[in-house]
N, C-alpha and C positions, 0 to 999 in steps of 0.2 A: 205857798198861799196864793200868790198871784194868778197861778193857773186855775185854781179853784174859783176865785172871784171872776176871772175871765169867763169861765165856763158858765157861771151862774148869770153873768151880764147877758150872755148869749143864750139864755135858757130855752128859747124856742126858735133858734136859728138852725134849720136843717140844712142849709147850702153851705158851701165853702168846705174848708179843710181844717183839721186839728192835728197838731203834732203829736208825737207819742208822749212827750212831756206833759202836755195840756191834758191828754186823756188819763194818763197814769197817775198824775197828781190829784185830779179830780177824784179818781177812784180811791186813792189812799186816804185822802181827807174825809171821803164818804164813810169808809170803813172805821176810821179812828172816831169821827163825830158819832156814828151810829152805835158804837160800842160804849162810849162815854155816856150817851144818852140812855142806852139800855140799862147801864150799871146805876145811873142816877135814877131813872125811872124805877128799877127795882128797890132801891133803898127807900124811896119815898112812897111806894106802893101805887105808882101811877105809870104801869108799863106801856101805856099807849103813847108815851113821848117819843119813843124810837120809832114807832110805826107812823106817826104823824110826820117826823122828818124825812123818813124814807118816801113817804107819799109826796112831800114837798119837792123832793130832789129828783122825782121819777122823770118828769119831762126833761129837765136838763141833762140828766144822765143818758136818756136816749139820744138827745140831740148832739152831745159831745161823741157819742158812739157812732152816730151816723157820719158826723164830720170826720171821725178817725177812719171809718171805712172808706171815705172819699178820699183821704190822703193816700191811701194805697191803691187808688183808681178803681174802687169797687162800689157798688151800689149799697145804700144803707140797708137794704133788706138782708144783706149778709150778716147782719147781727142776730138773725134768727137761727142761724146754723151754729150750734153750741161750740165745737171745738175749733172749727174753721175760723170763726170770728176771733178767737184768742189768738190764733196764729197770725191773723191778719193785724190784730191790734199790736202784736209785738214787732211786726215787720216794719223796717224803714219805710217811710213815705216815698212816693214817686218824686224824684228830682225835677225841679222845674214845673211849668204848668201841666195840668192834665184836664180831663174832661170836666172836672169839678171846680177848677179855679186855679189861682196862682199858688206857687209854693209858699206856705207860711213861714218858712225858714229863710227864704231868700228876699221876701218882700218885707221891708220894714214896717209898713203900714199894718200889715196883717199880724206881725209878731207882737205889736203893742197891745 
């Protein structure tokens, strides 16, 4: 859950790098929360709840995706390439600093 909160706190930060854990936990919690909100919205006949949540986390989702692409030393624009961005999101990040910043796994300030 801390990775989800961290991604939300950095909601409009498109610089730097995001670890695989940060990206995939954010993705996982978004899927879970969206599913729960869709079910609850269906039960109370207000289906827009899930859509409002999805709209609210759109910018944080793009930001964490861009930072994930930076971790594998690619531009954030690679998010627009459907299958390749999935492969990049699964790939381990560049060890040590790269063109987009310090390694978040080796720098204790970035990991917090």
